[in-house]
C-alpha angles and dihedrals in degrees: 000000000000112000108238133141095199122111111246116259095207136032111211124196120201120202100198126203133173097269103017146012135216118221127197128171139194133193127237091276092055097253117142105245103155133055148286087227121182105210125185109222094236088059096044098104093052091045092052092052092048103041111024128072141187088266093065122100105202127199130187137167123250112267141145098289098031098119093051089052091046091054091050094047101040100077093045105048141050093254142337119221121191116198134192108247096231088058090063092079097167092057094044092051097043112118093207114038125179130170091252093050092046093052092046093048091050090052092048094048091047092051089052091051092238099129119087110215124229121227114265107223121216120248096266092054091047090053092047091051090050091050093050091047089054090051091054091045092056091045091053091047090053093047096048092045092053090056093068098057088044089053090048092056091048093048093049092041091234118159113212119224113274117256092019120137095223098206102040112122089246092064096061092095090055091052093049092049093061117116098259136147118251091258094048091050092052091050091048092050089050090054092047090050089050090052091051089051094047091047092052092048092049090052091050094047093045089053091053092047091050091052090053092044095057089056093056118073091198090068091062089059097044096050089060089069116093112263095011116116131163097287093049091045093053091044090055093047092047092051094048098041108170103016092198089074087077112076093208144353093271091062091050091050090048092049089054090053092242125136094197128124114270121235 
């Protein structure tokens, strides 16, 4: 973030969409003095250089490409504030919402200091969060895919052999030997292929997580807690990020949404 002690002259709200954004700004007195500008995302960098200054306090809601926008904006403006959409109550409750109104409301709320900012994680924390999200995605894919073969057995009233791990690679021949129609067999084979894919991705992602875990001394402490293994440890660390941003343990517990006693 640019180092400046001056109070911003303008407060600029960005209503960000997938392919474009709308920018509107007001001055300290609340008068609209900037925009609305309709900016295609591919032209964003040039637009920032041309239209924004170090006297602009910019605010935008959290969305898919927020961190990329934050990194583009940060060196060129007074400050960049990222807010959680549910916190923007006036926008959420508005009966008639347009891009221009949303951008203007963001600017007005920011100028009134009514928008709590979210923490902007550094690149390594962003990448760890993305990796963990992919781990959970593959686990969900595996779990939901297993439900369909289970439902097939129930529908056909087929009892699997006792003591058999139904989804081990060695059981594929048993699955494919079931008395099924051609269509049912194709669907089953598709699910089994999906499980093989999910299993291979989980192995790959777990290997990457393990490599990162051995480089972090905090993981060695966390895995000593009951019920906390590598994935949970890395999830905790990714959620916390820089722990020094919490002034005390109570704030950390509150951030986690826990009402427990802090030790």
